[in-house]
C-alpha positions in Angstrom: 0.0 -0.1 -0.1 1.4 3.4 -1.0 0.6 6.0 1.7 0.5 9.5 0.8 3.0 11.8 2.8 0.0 14.0 3.6 -2.1 11.3 4.9 0.9 9.8 6.9 1.6 13.5 8.4 -1.9 13.8 9.7 -2.1 10.3 11.1 1.2 11.0 12.9 0.2 14.6 14.1 -3.3 13.4 15.0 -1.8 10.5 17.2 0.6 12.9 18.8 -2.2 15.4 20.0 -4.4 12.5 20.9 -1.7 11.3 23.0 -0.8 14.5 24.5 -4.6 15.0 25.3 -4.7 11.8 27.0 -1.7 12.5 29.1 -3.2 15.9 30.0 -6.2 14.3 31.1 -4.4 11.7 33.2 -2.6 14.6 35.1 -5.8 16.5 35.6 -7.2 13.3 37.1 -4.4 12.5 39.5 -4.0 16.3 40.5 -7.7 15.8 41.7 -6.9 12.5 43.6 -5.0 9.4 43.2 -8.6 7.6 42.9 -9.7 9.5 40.1 -6.3 9.1 38.4 -6.9 5.2 38.8 -10.5 5.4 37.4 -9.5 7.3 34.3 -6.7 4.9 33.8 -8.3 1.6 34.4 -11.9 1.9 34.7 -13.8 1.8 31.2 -15.6 5.1 30.3 -14.1 6.6 33.4 -12.6 9.4 31.6 -16.1 10.3 30.5 -17.2 10.4 34.0 -14.3 12.5 35.2 -14.8 14.9 32.0 -18.5 15.5 33.1 -17.8 16.0 36.7 -14.8 18.2 36.4 -15.2 19.8 33.0 -13.1 22.8 33.8 -9.9 20.8 34.9 -10.5 18.1 32.1 -11.3 20.0 29.1 -8.0 20.7 27.7 -7.1 17.1 27.7 -10.3 15.9 26.5 -10.6 18.4 23.7 -7.0 17.5 22.6 -7.6 14.0 22.3 -10.9 14.3 20.3 -9.5 16.7 18.1 -6.4 14.2 17.5 -8.6 11.4 16.8 -10.5 13.4 14.3 -7.1 14.4 12.6 -5.8 11.0 12.5 -9.2 9.4 11.3 -9.2 12.2 8.7 -5.7 11.2 7.3 -6.4 7.5 7.4 -9.6 8.0 5.3 -7.5 10.2 2.6 -5.6 7.0 1.7 -6.9 5.8 -1.7 -6.8 2.2 -0.9 -8.9 3.0 2.2 -11.4 5.0 0.2 -11.7 2.1 -2.6 -12.3 -0.6 0.2 -14.8 1.7 2.0 -16.7 2.2 -1.4 -16.5 -1.5 -2.2 -18.0 -2.5 1.2 -20.9 0.0 0.4 -21.4 -1.4 -2.7 -21.6 -5.0 -1.5 -24.2 -4.1 1.4 -26.1 -2.3 -1.1 -26.5 -5.1 -3.5 -29.2 -7.5 -3.0 -28.4 -10.2 -0.5 -28.6 -13.9 -1.8 -31.4 -15.7 0.1 -29.6 -17.2 3.5 -28.9 -20.8 3.7 -30.8 -23.0 6.4 -28.7 -23.1 9.2 -26.4 -26.3 10.1 -27.6 -27.3 13.4 -24.8 -29.8 13.9 -22.1 -27.3 13.0 -23.7 -24.8 15.3 -23.8 -27.2 18.3 -20.2 -28.2 17.6 -19.2 -24.5 17.5 -21.3 -24.0 20.6 -19.5 -26.8 22.6 -16.1 -26.0 21.5 -16.8 -22.5 22.7 -18.2 -23.5 26.1 -15.2 -25.8 26.7 -12.8 -23.1 25.8 -14.6 -20.6 28.2 -14.9 -23.1 30.9 -11.2 -24.0 30.8 -10.3 -20.0 30.9 -12.7 -19.4 33.6 -11.1 -22.4 35.8 -7.7 -20.9 35.1 -8.8 -17.3 35.8 -10.4 -18.4 39.2 -7.2 -20.0 40.6 -4.9 -17.0 39.3 -7.6 -14.6 40.7 -7.2 -16.4 44.2 -3.7 -16.1 44.2 -3.8 -12.3 43.2 -6.3 -11.6 46.1 -4.1 -13.4 48.5 -1.2 -11.1 47.3 -3.3 -8.2 47.5 -4.4 -8.8 51.1 -1.0 -9.3 52.1 0.2 -6.2 50.6 -2.8 -4.3 52.3 -1.8 -5.7 55.7 1.9 -4.3 55.2 0.8 -0.9 54.5 2.0 1.9 56.5 -0.1 5.4 56.6 3.0 7.4 56.1 4.3 5.1 53.0 2.4 7.2 50.2 4.4 5.3 47.5 3.4 1.9 48.8 -0.2 3.0 49.1 -0.3 4.1 45.5 1.0 0.9 44.4 -1.7 -0.8 46.3 -4.2 1.2 44.8 -3.1 0.3 41.4 -3.0 -3.4 42.3 -6.6 -3.2 43.7 -7.8 -1.5 40.7 -6.3 -4.2 38.6 -7.8 -6.8 40.7 -11.5 -5.4 40.4 -11.2 -5.0 36.6 -10.1 -8.5 36.3 -12.9 -9.8 38.9 -15.5 -7.6 36.6 -14.1 -9.2 33.6 -14.6 -12.8 35.5 -18.2 -12.2 36.0 -18.8 -11.0 32.4 -17.0 -14.4 31.4 -19.5 -16.2 33.5 -22.7 -14.6 32.1 -21.0 -15.6 28.6 -20.9 -19.0 29.8 -24.4 -19.1 31.1 -25.4 -17.6 27.5 -23.8 -20.0 25.3 -25.1 -23.0 27.8 -28.6 -22.0 27.0 -28.1 -21.6 23.2 -26.6 -24.8 23.2 -29.4 -26.5 25.1 -31.8 -24.7 22.7 -30.0 -26.1 19.4 -30.1 -29.5 21.1 -33.8 -29.4 21.6 -34.4 -28.2 18.1 -32.2 -30.9 16.8 -34.1 -33.5 18.7 -37.3 -32.4 17.6 -36.4 -32.3 14.0 -35.0 -35.8 14.3 -38.2 -37.3 16.3 -40.4 -39.4 13.9 -43.7 -37.9 12.8 -46.8 -39.0 15.4 -48.8 -41.8 13.5 -52.0 -40.6 12.1 -55.2 -41.5 14.1 -57.7 -43.8 12.5 
């Protein structure tokens, strides 16, 4: 892919502006408090919450990151190959879709079983690792001293990482339950389709 220098410059400048904006936003959050800094750094959409609550302090970094992203995306979409692919995708979506094929229940059941096995294995491994992480975090908490600011900040970072991982584990559990329900439904459908028709009454 031949990239025009103008597009490369726009992408690079946009990325730099966006990075600077993100750093300014983090600085503003940590100036407010360590907790806010960790929220902006680790919690999904935490930066949006901080911007809404402390607009005066966060607006410079937030606007810079938005402007940088717009400049980078603008540069990306000026690349001829990207424009051609975008137009091709739009044409494909606009074209009349072919009639969908009947779903293959056996293939769907196999896919759901493989997905379920993978999720359950990852869930079990993550549970063991999360238990060890909690024990280490608890030991770190017990060893904290009020005057040791660096150790407290390090503990807060570790606690935020643990909470984020624990939230992801709950989402994985929900995904396992959803996949299991979908698999049960597919198995019931296949059983009904394979059942012989009821004999006609005389």
